[in-house]
ZAGUPA-620075 format. One line per field, with one value per residue (C-alpha): residue in three letters; residue number from 1; x, y, z. Coordinates in nm, 4 decimals. Layout:
// residues N
r [ALA_...]
k [NUM_...]
px [X_...]
py [Y_...]
pz [Z_...]
***
This chain:
// residues 367
r [MET_SER_LEU_PRO_SER_ALA_SER_SER_LEU_GLN_LEU_ALA_ALA_LEU_CYS_PRO_GLY_SER_GLN_ALA_LEU_PRO_ARG_VAL_GLY_HIS_VAL_SER_ALA_ALA_ALA_THR_LYS_GLY_THR_GLU_LYS_HIS_GLU_GLU_LEU_GLU_ARG_ASP_THR_GLU_LYS_ALA_ASP_ALA_LEU_LEU_SER_GLU_ALA_GLY_LEU_THR_PRO_ILE_PRO_GLY_ALA_GLU_GLN_ILE_ARG_ARG_GLU_ALA_ALA_TYR_ALA_TYR_ASP_ALA_ASP_THR_GLY_ALA_THR_ARG_PHE_LEU_GLY_TYR_GLY_ARG_GLY_ALA_TYR_ALA_THR_ALA_ASN_LEU_GLY_ALA_ARG_GLU_ILE_PRO_GLY_THR_LEU_ASP_TYR_LEU_GLU_ARG_THR_GLU_THR_ASP_ALA_GLN_VAL_VAL_ASP_TYR_LYS_ASN_GLY_ARG_ALA_GLU_PHE_VAL_PRO_VAL_ALA_ALA_ASP_SER_TYR_GLN_LEU_GLY_PHE_ALA_ALA_LEU_VAL_ALA_GLU_ARG_PRO_ARG_VAL_ARG_VAL_ALA_PHE_VAL_PHE_THR_ALA_ASP_GLU_THR_ARG_PRO_TRP_ALA_ARG_TRP_ALA_ASP_TYR_ASP_GLU_PHE_ASP_LEU_ALA_ASP_TRP_ARG_SER_LYS_MET_ARG_ARG_LEU_ALA_ASP_LYS_VAL_GLU_ALA_ALA_ARG_ALA_ALA_VAL_ALA_ALA_GLY_ALA_GLN_PRO_GLU_LEU_ASN_THR_GLY_ASP_HIS_CYS_ARG_TRP_CYS_PRO_ALA_ARG_ASN_ASN_CYS_PRO_ALA_GLN_VAL_SER_LEU_ILE_ARG_ALA_ALA_VAL_ASN_MET_ASP_ILE_ASP_VAL_LEU_LYS_ALA_ASN_VAL_GLU_ALA_LEU_MET_PRO_GLY_GLU_ALA_GLY_VAL_ALA_LEU_ALA_LYS_VAL_ASN_ALA_TYR_LEU_LYS_PRO_LEU_LEU_ALA_LEU_ARG_ASP_LEU_ILE_TYR_GLY_TYR_ALA_GLY_THR_THR_PRO_ILE_PRO_LEU_GLY_ASN_GLY_LYS_GLU_LEU_ARG_GLU_VAL_VAL_THR_SER_ARG_ARG_GLU_LEU_ASP_GLY_ALA_ILE_ALA_GLU_THR_VAL_LEU_THR_GLU_ILE_SER_GLY_PRO_GLU_VAL_ALA_ARG_ALA_CYS_ILE_GLU_ARG_SER_ILE_THR_GLN_ALA_ALA_MET_LYS_ARG_VAL_LEU_PRO_ALA_ALA_GLU_PHE_LYS_ARG_ALA_MET_ALA_ALA_LEU_ASP_VAL_ALA_GLY_ALA_ILE_SER_VAL_LYS_GLU_TYR_ARG_SER_VAL_ARG_GLU_VAL_ASP_ALA_LYS_ASP_VAL_SER_ALA]
k [1_2_3_4_5_6_7_8_9_10_11_12_13_14_15_16_17_18_19_20_21_22_23_24_25_26_27_28_29_30_31_32_33_34_35_36_37_38_39_40_41_42_43_44_45_46_47_48_49_50_51_52_53_54_55_56_57_58_59_60_61_62_63_64_65_66_67_68_69_70_71_72_73_74_75_76_77_78_79_80_81_82_83_84_85_86_87_88_89_90_91_92_93_94_95_96_97_98_99_100_101_102_103_104_105_106_107_108_109_110_111_112_113_114_115_116_117_118_119_120_121_122_123_124_125_126_127_128_129_130_131_132_133_134_135_136_137_138_139_140_141_142_143_144_145_146_147_148_149_150_151_152_153_154_155_156_157_158_159_160_161_162_163_164_165_166_167_168_169_170_171_172_173_174_175_176_177_178_179_180_181_182_183_184_185_186_187_188_189_190_191_192_193_194_195_196_197_198_199_200_201_202_203_204_205_206_207_208_209_210_211_212_213_214_215_216_217_218_219_220_221_222_223_224_225_226_227_228_229_230_231_232_233_234_235_236_237_238_239_240_241_242_243_244_245_246_247_248_249_250_251_252_253_254_255_256_257_258_259_260_261_262_263_264_265_266_267_268_269_270_271_272_273_274_275_276_277_278_279_280_281_282_283_284_285_286_287_288_289_290_291_292_293_294_295_296_297_298_299_300_301_302_303_304_305_306_307_308_309_310_311_312_313_314_315_316_317_318_319_320_321_322_323_324_325_326_327_328_329_330_331_332_333_334_335_336_337_338_339_340_341_342_343_344_345_346_347_348_349_350_351_352_353_354_355_356_357_358_359_360_361_362_363_364_365_366_367]
px [-1.0488_-0.9668_-0.6563_-0.6416_-0.8460_-0.6745_-0.6649_-0.4792_-0.2222_0.0421_0.0361_0.0436_0.3512_0.5315_0.4261_0.2681_0.2067_-0.0363_-0.2863_-0.2764_-0.3244_-0.6569_-0.7675_-0.9398_-1.1429_-1.1023_-1.2833_-1.0932_-1.2269_-0.9992_-1.1289_-1.4892_-1.4191_-1.2585_-1.5609_-1.7942_-1.5851_-1.5980_-1.9752_-2.0107_-1.8056_-2.0000_-2.3255_-2.1977_-2.0260_-1.9879_-1.7907_-1.5807_-1.4985_-1.4098_-1.1654_-0.9942_-0.9574_-0.8271_-0.5725_-0.4346_-0.5895_-0.7527_-1.0000_-0.8709_-0.9687_-1.2508_-1.3149_-1.6486_-1.6655_-1.6636_-1.7280_-1.7431_-1.7090_-1.6739_-1.5765_-1.3493_-1.1716_-0.8266_-0.6933_-0.3271_-0.2515_-0.4307_-0.4487_-0.8226_-1.0423_-1.4085_-1.6451_-1.8474_-2.0816_-2.0951_-2.0559_-1.7903_-1.7569_-1.9662_-1.7261_-1.8354_-2.1186_-1.9250_-1.8122_-1.4366_-1.1736_-0.8836_-0.6377_-0.8576_-0.7901_-1.1039_-1.1099_-1.3114_-1.2013_-1.3187_-1.3015_-1.2240_-1.2361_-1.1307_-1.0911_-1.0004_-0.6287_-0.5970_-0.7341_-0.7155_-0.7861_-0.8190_-0.8312_-0.9376_-0.7375_-0.8676_-0.5822_-0.2215_-0.0034_0.2996_0.1085_0.0410_0.3048_0.4107_0.1846_0.4449_0.5004_0.1381_-0.0025_-0.3524_-0.2902_-0.1085_-0.4272_-0.6288_-0.4024_-0.4403_-0.8209_-0.8434_-0.7388_-0.5734_-0.2145_-0.1609_-0.2891_-0.2486_-0.3054_-0.3428_-0.4080_-0.6079_-0.5778_-0.9038_-0.8522_-0.8290_-1.1030_-0.9718_-0.6357_-0.6702_-0.3581_-0.2491_0.0306_0.0258_0.2211_0.1909_0.2170_0.2838_0.2636_0.6048_0.5022_0.1766_0.3644_0.5810_0.2699_0.1257_0.4442_0.4302_0.0704_0.1504_0.4491_0.2434_-0.0325_0.2280_0.3632_0.0177_-0.0728_0.2587_0.1881_-0.1597_-0.0213_0.2394_-0.0256_-0.2459_0.0508_0.1142_0.4236_0.5044_0.4478_0.6762_0.6435_0.8129_0.7791_0.7861_0.5733_0.3019_0.2334_0.0505_-0.2498_-0.2350_-0.5633_-0.3666_-0.1317_-0.2955_-0.2274_0.1166_0.4032_0.6578_0.4897_0.4757_0.8466_0.9404_0.7431_0.8875_1.2412_1.1849_1.0272_1.3186_1.5894_1.8587_1.9226_2.2359_2.3933_2.3144_2.4596_2.7797_2.8226_2.7926_3.0223_3.2900_3.3170_3.3302_3.7064_3.8205_3.5353_3.2454_3.1307_3.1248_2.9380_2.6733_2.6287_2.5837_2.3178_2.1324_2.1515_1.9531_1.7385_1.5918_1.4429_1.2985_1.1344_0.9977_0.8639_0.7012_0.5196_0.4004_0.2665_0.0831_-0.0578_-0.1757_-0.3452_-0.5411_-0.7485_-0.7001_-0.6679_-0.3502_-0.3651_-0.0709_-0.0942_-0.1566_-0.5291_-0.4729_-0.4665_-0.3263_-0.6018_-0.7368_-0.9002_-1.1009_-1.0844_-1.2250_-1.1248_-1.3267_-1.1828_-1.3025_-1.3287_-1.1286_-1.3185_-1.6624_-1.5521_-1.4161_-1.7457_-1.9576_-1.7370_-1.7378_-2.1175_-2.1441_-1.8568_-1.7200_-1.4105_-1.1576_-1.2591_-1.2595_-0.9074_-0.7899_-0.9119_-0.7145_-0.3627_-0.1625_0.1524_0.3603_0.6374_0.9027_0.7800_0.4237_0.5497_0.7417_0.4259_0.2174_0.4511_0.6290_1.0083_1.0839_0.8116_0.9332_1.2842_1.1468_0.9296_1.2226_1.4383_1.1649_1.1103_1.4857_1.4903_1.1884_1.3649_1.1116_1.3739_1.5836_1.8119_1.8084_2.0565_1.9360_2.1948_2.1461_2.3598_2.3022_2.4867_2.6392_2.8870_3.2353_3.3317_3.0492_3.1892_3.4685_3.7582]
py [0.0041_0.3645_0.4818_0.5119_0.7893_1.1042_0.9798_0.6628_0.8337_0.8682_0.4939_0.4242_0.6449_0.4659_0.1175_0.0872_-0.2827_-0.2115_-0.0954_-0.4288_-0.6733_-0.7906_-0.5453_-0.5957_-0.3061_-0.2110_0.0717_0.1810_0.3955_0.6783_0.6553_0.6590_0.9642_1.1394_1.0670_1.2046_1.5222_1.5726_1.5298_1.7758_2.0427_1.9790_2.0542_2.3423_2.5737_2.8533_2.6216_2.5073_2.8669_2.9453_2.6522_2.7808_3.1260_2.9892_2.7774_3.0933_3.0568_3.3718_3.3770_3.4847_3.8491_3.8602_3.4847_3.4298_3.0542_2.8412_2.4673_2.2169_1.8408_1.8773_1.5610_1.5713_1.3388_1.4158_1.2530_1.1616_1.1706_1.4810_1.6837_1.7328_1.7851_1.6845_1.8040_1.5030_1.6508_1.7052_1.4776_1.2399_0.9510_1.1192_0.9664_0.6150_0.6248_0.8148_0.6512_0.6927_0.6348_0.3946_0.6848_0.9083_0.9817_1.0568_1.2614_1.4962_1.8394_1.9369_2.3086_2.5032_2.8748_3.0395_3.3670_3.3901_3.3503_3.2035_2.9151_2.7804_2.4158_2.2629_1.9048_1.8480_1.6006_1.4772_1.2369_1.2622_1.4953_1.2632_1.0282_1.3051_1.4171_1.7796_1.9758_2.0214_1.6412_1.5295_1.3615_1.4219_1.7974_1.7758_1.6309_1.9094_2.1753_2.0318_2.0077_2.3637_2.4694_2.7996_2.9165_2.9959_2.7604_2.7381_2.3872_2.3121_2.0444_2.1768_1.9605_1.9638_1.7090_1.9935_2.2375_2.5020_2.5104_2.3990_2.4506_2.4126_2.2985_2.4598_2.5092_2.7588_2.6345_2.8274_2.7087_2.5392_2.3433_2.2392_2.1187_1.9062_1.7547_1.6709_1.4748_1.2988_1.1921_1.0567_0.8562_0.7258_0.6122_0.4222_0.2477_0.1457_0.0051_-0.1845_-0.3341_-0.4443_-0.5970_-0.7899_-0.9372_-1.0270_-1.2142_-1.4044_-1.2037_-1.0005_-0.6251_-0.3491_-0.3643_-0.1456_-0.2079_0.0653_0.2556_0.2943_-0.0805_-0.0269_0.1287_-0.0587_-0.2399_-0.4934_-0.5837_-0.9202_-1.0334_-0.8783_-1.1139_-0.8727_-0.8987_-1.2771_-1.2989_-1.0778_-1.2933_-1.6174_-1.4794_-1.3966_-1.7357_-1.9230_-1.7026_-1.8961_-1.6885_-1.8920_-1.7887_-1.4246_-1.4554_-1.6120_-1.3304_-1.0708_-1.2495_-1.2829_-0.9054_-0.8489_-0.8543_-0.4959_-0.4174_-0.3309_-0.0419_-0.2626_-0.5298_-0.2772_-0.1735_-0.5392_-0.5836_-0.2745_-0.4012_-0.7077_-0.5375_-0.2560_-0.4804_-0.7088_-0.4160_-0.2953_-0.6452_-0.6464_-0.3232_-0.4789_-0.7860_-0.5688_-0.3665_-0.6901_-0.7920_-0.4673_-0.6148_-0.9908_-1.1535_-1.3661_-1.6871_-1.7002_-2.0738_-2.0345_-1.9717_-1.6075_-1.3995_-1.0698_-0.8389_-0.4843_-0.4036_-0.0920_0.0241_0.3233_0.5009_0.7183_1.0590_1.2729_1.6497_1.7229_2.0344_1.8773_1.5483_1.7285_1.9149_1.6009_1.3906_1.6677_1.6702_1.2902_1.1890_1.5070_1.7208_1.4806_1.1931_1.4250_1.5457_1.1858_1.1030_1.3849_1.3209_1.6417_1.6883_2.0003_1.9891_2.2372_2.2198_2.3059_2.6000_2.7344_2.7196_2.9071_3.1566_3.4587_3.4160_3.6419_3.4834_3.1361_3.2187_3.3520_3.0419_2.8056_2.9927_2.9728_2.6028_2.5415_2.7207_2.5197_2.1946_2.1022_2.0420_1.7287_1.6092_1.2526_1.1004_0.8678_0.6644_0.5238_0.4086_0.5993_0.7454_1.0920_1.3055_1.2385_1.6056_1.7012_1.4871_1.6369_1.4169]
pz [-1.6491_-1.5630_-1.3818_-1.0000_-0.8397_-0.7159_-0.3560_-0.4688_-0.6910_-0.4170_-0.3502_-0.7246_-0.7631_-0.4793_-0.5920_-0.9405_-0.8896_-0.6063_-0.8690_-1.0524_-0.7622_-0.6123_-0.3468_-0.0132_0.1193_0.4837_0.6583_0.9693_1.2510_1.1354_0.7773_0.8984_1.1123_0.8145_0.5948_0.8598_0.8853_0.5062_0.5065_0.7941_0.6131_0.2932_0.4762_0.6901_0.4427_0.6997_0.9254_0.6296_0.5344_0.8967_0.9033_0.5904_0.7434_1.0734_0.8824_0.7165_0.3711_0.2353_-0.0559_-0.3952_-0.4527_-0.7050_-0.7050_-0.8727_-0.9028_-0.5878_-0.6013_-0.3158_-0.3560_-0.7323_-0.9235_-1.2303_-1.4692_-1.6092_-1.9277_-1.8710_-2.2468_-2.3689_-2.0467_-2.1057_-1.7993_-1.7596_-1.4867_-1.3690_-1.1086_-0.7341_-0.4343_-0.3122_-0.5557_-0.8234_-1.0739_-0.9712_-1.2251_-1.4931_-1.8155_-1.7662_-2.0307_-1.9800_-1.9419_-1.7262_-1.3578_-1.1521_-0.8335_-0.6146_-0.4921_-0.1445_-0.2238_-0.5422_-0.6147_-0.9396_-1.1228_-1.4911_-1.4108_-1.0601_-0.8576_-0.5040_-0.4244_-0.0775_0.0471_0.4082_0.6147_0.9492_1.0285_1.1398_0.9361_0.9328_0.7034_0.4485_0.1945_0.1715_-0.0617_-0.3361_-0.3588_-0.3391_-0.6494_-0.5137_-0.5073_-0.8410_-0.9890_-0.8226_-0.9718_-1.3213_-1.3159_-1.1800_-1.5325_-1.4439_-1.5071_-1.1384_-0.8691_-0.4936_-0.3577_0.0117_0.2701_0.5649_0.8768_1.0720_1.3516_1.6052_1.5099_1.7477_1.5726_1.2080_1.0005_0.6403_0.4119_0.0705_-0.2495_-0.5343_-0.8925_-1.2111_-1.5728_-1.5543_-1.2429_-1.4082_-1.7159_-1.4874_-1.3252_-1.6667_-1.7431_-1.4056_-1.4607_-1.8048_-1.6745_-1.3822_-1.6176_-1.8225_-1.5117_-1.3904_-1.7316_-1.7454_-1.4008_-1.5072_-1.8266_-1.6246_-1.3929_-1.6900_-1.8402_-1.5167_-1.4246_-1.1149_-1.1537_-1.0234_-0.6427_-0.3836_-0.0108_0.2523_0.5021_0.2370_0.2550_0.5838_0.4085_0.0789_-0.0007_-0.2075_0.0779_0.1504_-0.2074_-0.2524_-0.3554_-0.2047_0.1369_0.1151_0.0256_0.3223_0.5628_0.4218_0.4484_0.8160_0.8919_0.7293_0.8821_1.0715_1.3837_1.4700_1.1401_1.2103_1.5603_1.4246_1.1755_1.4490_1.6944_1.4296_1.4238_1.7991_1.8748_1.8374_1.5991_1.8300_1.6108_1.3022_1.4983_1.6010_1.2400_1.1493_1.4190_1.2972_0.9414_1.0493_1.3099_1.1009_0.8294_1.0978_1.2764_0.9440_0.8804_1.2247_1.1360_0.8104_0.9905_1.2426_0.9535_0.7890_1.1145_1.1029_0.8200_0.8649_1.2127_1.2440_1.4555_1.6990_1.7757_2.1507_2.1509_2.0764_1.7617_1.6501_1.5293_1.5403_1.8742_1.9494_2.3104_2.4944_2.8138_3.0480_3.1245_3.4158_3.4297_3.7449_3.8569_3.8112_3.9678_4.2770_4.3238_4.2874_4.5174_4.7788_4.7777_4.7957_5.0265_5.1786_5.1099_5.2667_5.0406_4.7380_4.8179_4.8630_4.5100_4.3519_4.2224_4.2086_4.0005_3.9411_3.6826_3.5802_3.2193_3.3259_3.5342_3.2332_3.0228_3.2803_3.4500_3.2988_3.2866_3.5858_3.7978_3.7020_3.8282_4.1581_4.2017_4.1360_4.3880_4.6524_4.5878_4.6226_4.9573_5.0745_4.9838_4.7171_4.4490_4.4215_4.1437_4.0153_3.7722_3.4967_3.3094_2.9597_2.6695_2.3466_2.0520_2.0951_1.9049_2.0435_2.0095_2.2486_2.5327_2.7405_2.8401]
***
């Protein structure tokens, strides 16, 4: 069995045991959309190049070798790199060694001394590590086989405003990544050996559990759920109440200490339900649901309704809203001030007070 693919390395680094447990595949709508976007950019190279330019990435001067969707294997022990062919998953039919990491580069360009590697991301940026910490881009930098490499994520969800995160590596950075890959390979092999021996591998829970294909078979997830099910809420309440007299701040900290793990557990359970429906015992179940919503183009809708039902009906169907934030976005500063003054004179401005309890810095509150 080979090591995890490049796209799974980040999860393996966070939780080595995830690579040793039985896995359940799940294709989400977001994943399908991302695959379709990759295939589109693979076919339309002009569009792909335009996205790179719009994201602020310029070609390497004198780059002679450009590869798209190129598959490689990297040996974690020797540092040797093998080119496996083209196309996503081209490594699926390759004869991989036990210490080889397979992966596909969306875009690669090289000169004799420099390289630039790009991975397209069509999802939300908060779920993607910064470029300098990404094992997927670390793999890409190593298989580029150049002493200087720029690695980048290009986010393509909004084609009108693609943007990039990148990092530049030199020979010292690449040496560090070679060590990281070797240590990661050791941890994955140790986790697999533990499972084979009937023991529990190294498992670490966190936000990454949401997308882990081994989540349904993870002992750490099961133990969290059992702990919550068996929790005695009266005991927790007694512990908090014991702190209340004169210790309200300490009591709040105690509540948060219990609350945060429970909220994290709730997220994990909802993530589990995304792949496996959970019966709720009342004729309902918690599961992934795909919904859609119709959106109307206001200008076109007004024209059509005017033609069908007349201008009065069309106006009655229109909800108008003017906000101070929208005015600031549209009007120049001087014009915004004049507009606010005129609105004040016309009586269009009112002030409402909203009260809430939240944490603030004591020094920022006047006596």
